[in-house]
Structures are given as C-alpha cells and as structure tokens.
C-alpha positions in Angstrom: 13.0 -0.8 -4.9 9.2 -0.5 -3.9 6.6 0.4 -6.1 5.1 4.1 -6.0 1.5 4.4 -6.2 0.1 6.3 -8.6 -1.8 9.4 -7.5 -5.4 9.7 -8.3 -6.8 13.0 -9.7 -9.9 13.7 -11.2 -8.5 14.4 -14.5 -6.6 10.7 -14.1 -10.0 9.3 -13.3 -11.7 10.9 -16.2 -8.8 9.8 -18.5 -9.0 6.1 -17.2 -12.8 6.1 -17.8 -12.2 7.4 -21.5 -9.4 4.8 -21.8 -12.1 2.1 -21.5 -11.0 0.9 -18.1 -13.6 -1.4 -16.4 -15.1 -1.9 -19.8 -15.6 -4.7 -22.3 -15.7 -8.6 -21.7 -13.8 -11.9 -22.6 -10.4 -11.0 -24.0 -11.4 -7.2 -24.8 -12.0 -6.4 -20.9 -9.7 -3.6 -19.4 -9.4 -4.0 -15.7 -9.8 -0.6 -13.9 -6.3 -1.2 -12.1 -3.0 -2.6 -13.2 -0.1 -3.5 -11.4 1.3 -0.3 -12.1 -1.2 1.6 -10.3 -0.8 0.2 -6.8 2.1 -0.2 -4.5 1.5 -4.2 -4.4 3.4 -7.4 -5.0 1.1 -8.0 -8.1 1.7 -9.5 -11.1 0.2 -10.2 -14.5 -0.3 -13.9 -15.1 2.0 -16.0 -16.8 0.5 -16.7 -20.0 -3.0 -15.8 -21.0 -6.1 -17.0 -19.2 -7.7 -20.1 -20.1 -11.3 -18.7 -19.9 -10.5 -15.0 -21.5 -7.4 -15.4 -23.6 -5.8 -12.6 -22.0 -3.3 -11.8 -19.3 -4.7 -10.8 -16.0 -3.8 -8.0 -13.6 -3.7 -9.7 -9.9 -2.6 -7.2 -7.3 -1.7 -9.8 -4.6 -0.9 -13.6 -4.0 -4.2 -14.4 -2.9 -6.0 -12.6 -6.0 -3.8 -15.2 -7.9 -4.8 -18.0 -5.9 -8.1 -17.6 -6.4 -8.0 -16.7 -10.2 -6.3 -20.0 -10.8 -9.5 -21.6 -9.3 -11.7 -19.6 -11.3 -9.9 -20.4 -14.7 -9.8 -24.2 -14.0 -13.9 -24.1 -13.5 -15.5 -25.0 -16.6 -18.7 -23.4 -15.7 -16.8 -20.0 -15.5 -17.2 -18.3 -19.0 -15.7 -15.0 -18.0 -13.5 -13.5 -15.2 -13.2 -9.5 -15.0 -10.7 -8.4 -12.0 -10.3 -5.0 -10.8 -13.9 -4.0 -11.7 -14.7 -0.4 -10.9 -17.9 0.6 -9.0 -19.0 3.5 -11.2 -20.4 5.8 -11.2 -18.2 7.4 -8.1 -21.1 9.4 -6.8 -22.9 6.3 -6.3 -20.6 4.9 -3.9 -20.0 8.3 -2.4 -23.9 8.6 -1.7 -23.6 4.9 0.0 -20.8 6.2 2.2 -22.5 9.2 3.2 -25.6 7.3 4.1 -24.1 4.6 6.2 -21.8 7.1 7.8 -18.4 6.1 6.9 -15.7 7.9 4.9 -15.3 7.0 1.3 -11.9 5.9 0.1 -9.8 8.9 -1.0 -6.0 9.1 -2.5 -4.0 9.7 0.5 -1.8 12.4 -1.5 -4.4 14.4 -3.3 -7.3 13.8 -1.0 -9.5 13.1 -4.1 -12.3 10.5 -3.8 -11.1 7.1 -5.5 -13.3 4.7 -7.6 -13.7 1.7 -5.5 -13.2 -2.0 -7.1 -14.2 -5.5 -6.6 -11.6 -7.8 -6.8 -13.6 -10.1 -9.3 -16.7 -10.1 -11.5 -17.4 -13.5 -12.6 -19.9 -14.9 -15.1 -21.0 -18.3 -13.7 -23.1 -20.5 -16.0 -26.4 -18.0 -16.4 -25.5 -15.7 -13.4 -23.0 -12.9 -12.1 -21.0 -13.2 -8.9 -19.0 -10.6 -7.5 -16.3 -11.5 -5.1 -13.5 -9.8 -3.0 -10.5 -11.5 -2.1 -8.9 -10.6 1.3 -6.7 -12.4 4.0 -8.6 -13.3 6.7 -6.3 -11.1 9.1 -8.1 -8.0 7.1 -11.5 -9.1 8.3 -10.6 -7.7 12.0 -9.9 -4.2 10.4 -13.0 -1.9 11.2 -12.0 0.3 8.4 -11.7 -2.6 5.8 -15.3 -3.8 7.1 -16.6 -0.3 6.3 -15.4 -0.3 2.8 -17.0 -3.7 2.5 -20.3 -2.5 3.4 -20.2 0.3 0.8 -19.1 -2.7 -1.6 -21.9 -4.9 -0.4 -24.8 -2.2 -0.7 -23.6 -1.4 -4.3 -23.8 -5.0 -5.5 -27.0 -5.5 -3.6 -28.6 -2.7 -5.4 -27.9 -4.5 -8.8 -29.2 -7.8 -7.6 -25.7 -9.5 -7.7 -24.3 -12.1 -5.4 -21.3 -10.6 -3.6 -19.2 -12.3 -1.3 -15.8 -12.3 0.6 -13.1 -15.0 -0.2 -10.4 -15.4 2.3 -7.2 -17.5 2.4 -9.0 -20.3 4.3 -11.1 -20.7 1.6 -8.6 -21.5 -1.0 -7.6 -25.5 -1.4 -3.5 -25.0 -1.6 -2.9 -28.4 -3.2 -5.2 -27.9 -6.0 -4.1 -24.3 -6.6 -0.4 -25.1 -6.7 -1.2 -28.1 -9.3 -3.1 -25.7 -11.6 -0.5 -23.0 -11.3 2.2 -25.9 -12.2 0.2 -26.8 -15.2 -1.4 -23.4 -16.3 1.2 -22.0 -18.8 1.2 -25.4 -20.6 -2.3 -25.0 -21.6 -1.2 -23.3 -24.8 1.8 -25.4 -25.6 3.8 -24.6 -28.7 5.1 -28.3 -29.2 1.7 -29.4 -30.0 1.4 -27.8 -33.3 5.1 -28.2 -34.1 5.6 -31.7 -33.5 2.4 -32.7 -35.5 -0.3 -34.9 -34.4 1.2 -38.0 -35.1 4.4 -37.6 -33.0 1.8 -36.2 -30.2 -0.4 -39.3 -30.5 2.8 -41.5 -30.0 3.8 -39.7 -27.1 0.4 -39.9 -25.6 0.1 -43.7 -26.0 3.4 -44.2 -24.8 3.6 -42.0 -21.9 -0.2 -43.2 -20.9 1.3 -46.9 -20.7 4.0 -45.9 -18.4 1.8 -44.0 -16.0 -0.8 -46.4 -15.8 1.9 -49.0 -14.7 2.7 -46.8 -11.8 6.2 -45.4 -13.4 7.4 -42.2 -11.9 6.1 -39.2 -13.9 9.8 -37.5 -14.4 11.3 -41.1 -15.2 8.1 -42.1 -17.8 8.5 -38.5 -19.3 12.4 -38.9 -20.0 12.3 -42.2 -21.3 9.4 -41.2 -23.6 11.6 -37.9 -24.7 14.5 -40.3 -25.5 12.4 -43.1 -27.4 10.9 -40.3 -29.4 14.3 -38.1 -30.1 12.6 -35.2 -28.1 14.7 -32.5 -26.3 14.5 -33.1 -22.6 11.6 -31.8 -20.7 9.2 -32.1 -23.9 7.2 -34.8 -22.6 7.0 -33.5 -18.9 5.6 -30.2 -20.3 3.1 -32.1 -22.3 2.4 -34.1 -19.6 1.2 -30.5 -18.0 -0.3 -29.7 -21.2 -2.8 -32.6 -21.2 -3.8 -32.2 -17.5 -4.5 -28.4 -18.3 -6.7 -29.3 -21.1 -8.4 -31.9 -19.0 -7.5 -34.6 -21.7 -5.8 -36.7 -18.8 -6.9 -36.8 -15.2 -4.9 -37.2 -12.1 -5.9 -36.5 -8.3 -5.9 -32.7 -8.2 -6.1 -32.5 -4.5 -2.9 -33.7 -3.7 0.2 -32.1 -5.0 1.4 -33.6 -8.2 5.1 -34.6 -7.6 7.2 -35.6 -10.7 9.4 -37.8 -8.7 6.3 -40.0 -7.5 3.5 -41.7 -9.8 0.6 -39.7 -11.0 -1.9 -40.6 -8.4 -5.3 -41.8 -9.8 -4.2 -41.2 -13.3 -7.0 -41.7 -16.1 -7.2 -40.6 -19.5 -10.7 -38.9 -19.9 -10.2 -38.0 -23.5 -7.9 -39.3 -26.2 -8.3 -36.5 -28.7 -6.0 -33.9 -28.1 -7.7 -31.4 -30.3 -10.6 -31.5 -27.8 -12.2 -28.0 -27.6 -11.6 -26.5 -23.8 -11.3 -23.0 -22.5 -9.6 -20.8 -24.5 -10.0 -22.9 -27.6 
C-alpha cells in the first residue's frame, strides 16, 4: 500500500518547529522531515550512522547512496539530512523576488518549509547539497525550486551544489553498504580481545595468501569454534573500521579473494567515527 503524505498546515509547521525539527547537531539533530512525512520509498538507515551515532532519515535510494559516501569520509564530522530553510518567510520572499511560485502543500495550499537534502560539516566548513536523479534537472519547476535554495544558501555564504546519480560511484557505495551495519559489531566485546586477535591473525594470513574470502572466513569459524558467519561479519567490521584495507572501488565478492588486501592498523580498539 502506498504511503499517504501527511498534510502540512500552519499549525503543523509550528508544532514541528516547537518539537525541535531541524535543530541540534550530531546525535541530537532532528531532521525536519522523516520517512513518515512524505510519500517516498525512503527508509531509515540500518544501524546508526558512523559519523553521528544516530539513525538517518533518507527519503530516496539516491539520498541513501550519497549518505554512505559521506559516512565513509573521515573528513566529514556531521551529517544533517532534511535540513529546513527557515524562516519560511525568507524563502517566500526569494520566490517572489525571482518570480516563481513557492512550494505549497497540494491539499491545504499552505506554503511549506523547503529543505536541503544534506547539510554537511566537512573539516572546517559547511556544505549544502541537494541530491536528485539527473533526469529531474530537465524539469523547469525543479530548477525553479533549486534557484530558491541556491539563493538562500548564498546569502549565508554556504557552498551549495547538486549531486546526481552520475556523480555516485556505485561499486564503492555498494561496498560501504555491505560493511556499514558491521561497524558496531556485537561480537567484538562478546568474544573478547584474545579471540578477536587470534581471528585477526589467522584470517589475515589466509587473505594475504589469496584465499577466497568466504572459504577463509569459514575455516576460521571452524578452527576457533565460532558460529558460522562470525568471521565474515568481523571481516566486514575490520573494513568498516578501516583497520583492514581492500580495493573499495571494485565490488567485494566473498567468493573471490580480497583484492589489494592489507592491514592498515593492528589494534581493533582503534578510535574511529562513532567511537
């Protein structure tokens, strides 16, 4: 059954502001929109974000894919999705000035708060990025709304830009997605440091010798008496934590050897995004 879009009224917008939507940072940030607010195929991220320590509200597959790239980048220190362009009166004034209609709720006719898909803290600067399929760039109405957005951020001296599907490296993103939920792996504290280090040494030796990933992981499970799949999950964990390195620009296929495998760090307690 298709999702029904929640209607926006002046009272609802005021209530969202009072709830703290679009406010805060890091773990405490509350997106202006959630997947319950829009008729999309959006989804919350599986597992918490590495950068923020919270679940993110992503309203499309392309938003999800761009989020994975941001979360993987060590120079990104905060990711705020569905960021509101407030106050509403400002975007209304911009729309009037450039002669375009401001977005409205199709049911109530009430002007709605516009959002930027991502507000990113990158090193010592802030970036605003809108993420859309390249086909939408041919739509005049979409371009008009982008112009409102661009002027809003330009007045704040914030670098704004558009990311399309053609900008997203699919193999890298799918690899990040594959390891993402294992960043916080519950087996690490449960198994203990001694077992984990034994597994690291055994699995690393096999991978260095060019053994197929799945076969090497299964052999380690059997040798250490672990549940099947434990070593493969920890292989993903070590990559997510950037303790181990593989070629992330080509799809990681467990039935093949790990390409360009190397150990960047030996300490599994290495500090990284999300602690």
